[in-house]
N, C-alpha and C positions, 0 to 999 in steps of 0.2 A: 420630282420637280427638276426641270433642267436648270442648270446653274448658268444662265445667260441673261444678259441685260441689254435693252435697247438704249442707244446713245442718250436720247432725251431723258429716259427714266434713270439712267446712270447719273446724270447731273442732279436729278431730284434726290437720288440716294446719297450722293456726295454731300449735298446740303444738309440732309438729315444726319449723316454720319459725322459731319464736321462738328455738329453740336455735341455728339457723344465722345468722339475721339480727340477733338482738338485739331488744329491745322497741321501740326507736325505729323501726326499719324496719317492724315488724309493725303498729305504730300507723298508719304511713303507708299500708300496704296496706289496712288495715281502713277507713281514711278514703276509700279509692278512689283513692289516689295510687300511683304506681309507684316503687319504690326505684331508685337510680341503677344498680345492677348488673343488674337484670332489665328495665329499661325497654325497651319495644318487643318483649319476648319472650313475654309471657303476660298475659292479662286474666282477671279472675275474675267469675263470675256465680252468684248463689245461686238454685237452682231448687227445685221441690217434690220430696218424697220419691219414690223408686222402689224397686226391689229393693235391699235393703240390702247384700247380698253383692256384687252388681255395682258398687254405688256405692262400697263400701269398696275394691274393686280399683282403680277409677278414681282414687280419692283417693290410693292408694299409687303408682299410675302417675304421677299429677301430682307427687307428692312427689319421686319419683326423677328425673322430668323436670326439675323445678326445680333439683335438685342437679346434674344433668348440665349444665344451662345455666350455672350458677354456676361449676362447675369448668372449663367450656369458656372462659368469660370470663377466668378466672384462668390459662388456658393449661395447666391440669393435665389433659392428654389422657387419661392412664390412668384417673383417677378419673371423668372425664366418660364414658368408654366403659363402665366398670363400672356407672355410674348409669343410662345408657341401657339397658343389658342388663336391669337390675332393673326399669326402667319397662316394658320389653317383656314381662317375665314376667307383669305384671299387665294388660297391654293388647297382646297379641300381634298383634291385627288393625289396629294403628295404622300405616298407611303412613308417616305423618309421623315417628314415632319411628324406624322403620327408615331413613328418609331422613337424619335428623339423625345417627344412629349412623354411617352411611356417611361423612358429612362428617368425623367425628372420626377414622375409620380413615384417611381421606385425609391428614389433618394428621399422623398418625403415620407415613404412608408405606406402610401396609399396603393396597395397591391391590386385591388379590384379595378381601379381606374387605369392602372398600368396595363392590366390584361385587356381591358376594353380597347385601349389605344393600339395595342399590338394586333388585336383581332381586326381593327379597322385597317391597319397597315397591310395585313395579310389578305383582307377582302379586296383591297386595291391591287396588291401584287402578291399572289399566292406563292411565288417563287422567291420571295424575300427571305433568304436563308438566315441572315442575322436575326431577323425578327422571330423566325420560327425557333431558332436555337434559344433565344432569350425566353420565349414563351415556355419552352421545355424546361429551362432552368427554374423558372418561377413555379411551374407545376411541381417540379421535383422538390423545391423548397417547401411547398405547401403539402407535401406527402401525397399529392395526387399523381401517383406514379404511372398509372395507366395512361392518363392524359399526356404526361411528359414523354412516355415511351412512344406514343403516337406521333408527337411532334418530331422527335429525333429520327424516327423511321422515315418520315416524309422527307426530311433533309437528306437522309442517306439515299433515298430514291432519286431526289432531284440532283444532288451533287455527290456522287459516289466517291469522289476523291477527297472530300472534306473530312478531316480527321476528327474534329471536335465532337460531332454527333456520336461517333463510335465510342469515344471515351466516356461521354455522359451516359449513353445507353448501357454500356457495360457496367458502369458504376451503379446505375439504378438497379440492374439485375442483381448485382452483388449485395446491395442494401436489402433487397427482398430475399436474400439468401438463395436466389435462383442461380447457383454457381455455374451450372452447365451452360445456361444461356449467356451468362456473363463471359465465360471463357470463349464460347463460340463467337460472340460479338468481337472480342479483342483479336481472335484468330482471323476473322474476316478483315479486320483492319490491317493485320500483318500480311495478308495475301496481297493487299493493295500497296502497303507501305512496310516492307520487311524491316526497314531501318527505324521504325517508330519505337523509340526507346520507351515511350509511355505505354504503348500496347504491350510490349514485352514485360515491363515492370508490373503492370496491373494483373497480368496472368500470374506472375510470381506472388503478388500480394494476396490474390484469391487462394492460391494453394497454401499460403501461410495461414490464412484464416481457417482453412479446412484441415489444418494440422498435418498437411502433406509436405513435410519439411524438405525432403530430398528434391521434390519437383519444384518447390519454391526456390530452393538454392540454385537449381539449374537455370531458372529464368532470371533470377537476380544477377547471376554471373553473366548471362547473355546481355542483359541491359548494360552492365559495366563494360562489356566488350565494345558495345556500340558507343557508349559515352562513359569513359573512365571516371569522370567526376560527377556522375549522377548520384546525388546525395541520398535520395530515397532508397535506391537499390543497395547502396553501401550500408545504410541503416538497416534495411531488411535483412541483409546477411548477418549483420551484428546481432539482430534480434534472434535469428535462428541459432546462432552459436551460443547466445546467452541462454536460450531455452534448453539447449542440449547440455549446458553446463561447461561448454568449452570457452571458459572466460578469457583465455589468452587470445584466441581468434576474435572473440567479440570485441575485446579492447582494441585490437589491431584495426578492425574495421571502423569502430566508433572514432578512433583517433584520426583515421583518414577523413572522416566527415568533418572533424574539427579543423583539419588542415584547409579544407575548402570553405567551411563556415565556422569560424572560431566563436561566433556568438550563439551557436545552437545550444540553448539551455536544456532542450529535450535530451540531447546526446549526453550532456554533462550529468543530467539526472540518471540516465541509464548507467553511465560509468560509476556514479556514486553508489547505485544499487549493487553493481558487481563488486565494488570494493568492500561494501558492507557484508556481502555474502562471504567474501574471502577474509573478513575480519581485518582488512587493511584500512584501519580507521583514519590514519593520517591522510592517505590518498583520497578517501571519501570526503574528509573534511575540506581538503583543497578544492574539490569540484564544487561542493555546495557553497563554499565561500565565494567562488567566482560567479555562481548563479545569483547570489545576493547582491553582487555589485551592480547588476542591471535590473534586478527585481527585488529591491529592498523590502517590499511588503509581501513577498511570497511566503505565506504562512507554512506551507508544506515543507519548504526548505528550512525554515526556522525550527520546525519539528524535528527534521532529520539532524540538524546541528545539535539540538538539545539532547537527543538520544545518543549521539556520538560522544558528546562531552560527558554524558552520564556514564557511558561504558568506559570511558578513559579515566573516570574518577575526577574529572575537572568540574566539580560540583558548582563552583561559583559561575562559570560560563554557562553551564546547563541551566542554572537558575535564571540567568539573564534572558536566555532564549524562551524559557517557559513564561516569564513575565511579559515579554513582547507579544507572545501568542495570546495570553489572557487579556492583555490590554485591548486587543482587537476582538477577541471572542471570550468575554468573561464567563459565559455559561458552558464553556467546553469542559465537561466533567472529566473526560478522559485525561486531559492535560492536567487538571487539578489533581487527579489521582496520582499521576506520575510525579507531580511536584511534591505531593505528600511522601511518596516513596523516596524522593531525593532528600527531603528533610529527615526522613528516618535514617538514611545512610549517613547524614551529617550529624545525627544524634540530636537534632532540633525537634524533639518530640512534641512540644507545645505548638510549634508552627505546623507540624504535620496534622495535629488534631484540628487546628483552625481550618486548614484546607478541606479536611474530611467533613467537618461540620458545614462548610460552605457547599460542598457537593450535596449533602442531605437537604439543605435549603432549596437547592435547585431541583433535586430529585429525591423526594421523601422516601421513595421505595428502593433506594439504592442498597442492595444487600452487601456487595463487596466493600462499600465504604464503612458500613457498621462492623463488618468482620475485621477490617483493617484497624478501626478505632479500638476494638476489643484487644487486638494484638498489642497496640501501643500502650493501652492501659495496663496490660499484663507486664510489659517491659518496665513500666514505671511502678510496678508493684501495687497498682490501684486495682486490686482484684475485684472488689465490690463494683467499681465502675465498669469493669470489663463484663461482669455478670449482668449488670443492669442493661448495658447496651445490647447484649445478646438476647436477653429476655424481651427487650423492646422489639428486637428484630422478629421474634416469634409472633408478636402481636401485629406488626406491620404486614408480615407475609407468613401466615401460619402453614402454608403449603410448601415452603422451601425447607430443605433439610439441613443446610449448612449451619444455620444458627444453632440448632439443637446439637449438631455434631461438635462444634467448637465449644459450646457450653459444656458438653460432656467432658471434653478434654480438660478444660480449666477446673471443673469440679473434681475430676479424678486427680489432678495435680494437687488440689487442696485437700485430698483424702476424704472428700465427701462422695464416697463410692456409690451409695444407694441412689443419690440424686443424679450422679453421673450416668449410671446404668439406665435410669429412667429416660434421660435425654438421648442417649445412644439408641435406645429402642424406638423412640419417636422418629429419629433420623432414619432408622432402618425401615420403619413403617412407610415412610414417604419415598424411600429409595432402597428397596430390598436387595438389589443386586450390587450395591456399592461395597467393594471389598474392603476399603479403608474403614468403613463404619463397623463391619464385623470384626476386623482385626483389633480396633481400639476397644470394642466391647469385650472381646476375649482377654485383652491385656488387663482391663479393669477387673474382670472376674478373677484373674490370677492373683491380683493384688488383694482381693477380698478373701482369697483362699478357696474360691469356688473352682476347684481343679477340673471337674468334669464339664462344667459349663464353659470354662475357658478352652478346653480341648475341642469341644463342639464348635465354638466360634472360629478357632484357628483352622479347623478342617473345612468349615464353610468358606472361609476366606480363600483357601487353596483351591477349593472347588470352583469358586467364581473366577479366580485368577491363579492358574498353576505356576505363573512366574513371579509370584509375590514372595520375594526372597526372605523378607523379615518374618513372614508367617511360618515358612519352613523352619527357620532358625529358632523362632520362639517355641514352636511345638516340640522340636527336637530337644531344646534346652530344658523345657519343663520335664520331659521324661528323664533326662540326665540328672537333674536336681533331686528327683525322687528316687533315682536309682532303678527305674523300671524301663522295660522295652529298650534296653541299651543298643542292641543290634539295629533295631528299627530307627532309633534316634540318630545313630551314626549315618544311616542312609539318608534320612531326612535332612540332616545338617549338610551332608555332602551335596545334596541338591541345591541348598542355599548357596554353597560355595561355587557350584557350577555357574550360578547366575551372577555372583559377585565374588570372584576369586581373591580379591585383595581386601576384603572386608575383615578387619582385625577382630571384630566381635564374633563373627562366624567362625574364624580360625580358633578363637578361644573356646567356643562351644564344642568344636570337634576335639580339641586337646583335652577338655574337661571330660568328655565322653570316654576318651581313651584312658584317662586317669581312673574313672569309675570302673572301667573294665580291668584295671590293673596293668594296663600296657604303658608303663611309666616312661620308657624311652621314647615311644611314639608320641606320648603326651608332651614330653619335654620339647621335642622338635616343634610341635604345633604352638605351644605356649610361648616359646622364645620368638617364634615368628610373629605371634599376636602382639607381643610387647613391642617389637620393632615397628609394627604398623600403628599401634595405639599406645604410646609410651606413658600417657598420663591417666590411664584408667585404673582405679584402685582395685576393682574386682579381678582384672587380668593379672595385676601384680600379686594379689593374694593367691590366685590359683598357681602362678609360677612358683611362689614361695612354698606352697603345699607340695608341689612335685619335687622341688629341691630337697625338702625335708624327707620325703619318702625315699629319695635316692641317697640319703645320708650326706647331702651337701648342705650342711647346717648353716655355715657362714653365709652362703648365697641365699638360703631361705630367710635368714635374719635380715639380709639387705633388702630383699623384695618386700617383706612384711613392713619394714620401716618405711620404704617408699610408698607403700599402700596407705599407711597411716598419715604420711605427709600430705597425700592428696586428699584423704578423707579422715580427719583426726578423730571423728566420733564413732568409728567402727569398733564396738566393744569386743567382738569376736576376734578380730585380728589383733587387737591390743592384748587380749588374753594369751593368744598363741605366742606373741612376741615376748611377753613377760616370762612365760614358762621357758622359752628357749634361752632367754638372757640368763635365767637362773641356772640352767644347765651349764652355760659357759662360765658363770661365776664359780660354780662348784668345781668345774674342771680346772680352773685357774688356781684354786686353793689346793 
């Protein structure tokens, strides 16, 4: 549609426009100035007379076009659409009007009508590149990628110097994971426009998606050479360094992005993640607090803050964050579970139980919540309640093994060994290759005096997991206690110490094996080390006392046995040894 008006029709238009704009705006238009509302949308030119009927139609088309533009600026989409339709009645061959009408339909969300109008525009003017690009974008949004690709290729054929179609086409190929064609498209763009920072950047982005980090880094750096403040490329480099674990470089590049765009919460989130990985909790806290200033309802950030406060031991602040999250998402069982963990740390066991019961209301099949409840009941010495909840778990989900396993542990602690063994066996039936299950069954057999059965389970544990240090130690210590296979026991215990060199209990086992072999000086070295690692264990103190006694260091033996009894006053055997030695000292003093 030519933007020209006949003098006579211009006067008609002015009369119409005066109703809409008011006299002040019309005066501005007639002076050659543009009113604020229509600035940049239309220009007027007075020309010589031509066919009056055609000129009149064009004037009316312009009139309705102006109305449509005004309504569009005022965001009155329905009236804008109606005005464009009226304009098209008077100028049906205007591709421009059809194109603008399509844009209004898009605002309304009526995609099918938008496509129809663009197709009308292209039927009138097949070389209307803006219309073709918009049609390509719409097809892309509808996931009709073949149709979108066709449109972008046509624009590239019609206007080889146009950048936008290359960018959209390359992006489409990348979304389809057709990375070769995507890179090829962007390279064609760079042949025409070597300084296209977007083209360089997108090649780097594709290489990053393909995990070709060195190539991605190369292109991101090229993009920054072209445009030093190009945010996306700086962020891309930061992402690469973050993936590589080079946190110092990642932070440096992310901070450059923040210098350019201080309001980038995406970058602050990235920095927060790095600081969390580095255990720099105060720095992470600072970044997430800044995010909350502009996004106070960002629940992910509230979660991050909650976990940071939890790790810092700031339980009251962590609790506040959990409560904010649950106010928005009351059925978030994961957050309720963490809130229960928080209450456990605060020793608010009743509150923890209330949260866990709420989880079970939301998800009756929650295994972990029932196991957690059993643990809390055990802490509160409500053993029967703990057993009840685990037995209930077996009914809720008879095919899960954990309930039987933890029930076995509690029953073993209660010295109900036969019932404990029964539950451990059920757990093993359901999960036969679980090393922990075999280990605990073996330990229970040992408490029952079933030595051979215990040995069998410990060996099975080691077979399933050769690095199970406790199983090596337990097996070796059982041999030592019985005074059998001592050379083998020393080798087995040394294997446990290879896995955990600073474990005081394992050092005690080795020292006790040396004691049984009669190697008292070697035993003394190990037992003194064991006491330094675990000073409050009554058995280790007892063993050290026995070695001192063998080495005729009776006063030191007396001291160790006394310390052992202080820790565990009801040990009759140690009490007996202590009394006998005290009598020896009494006789010597008389």
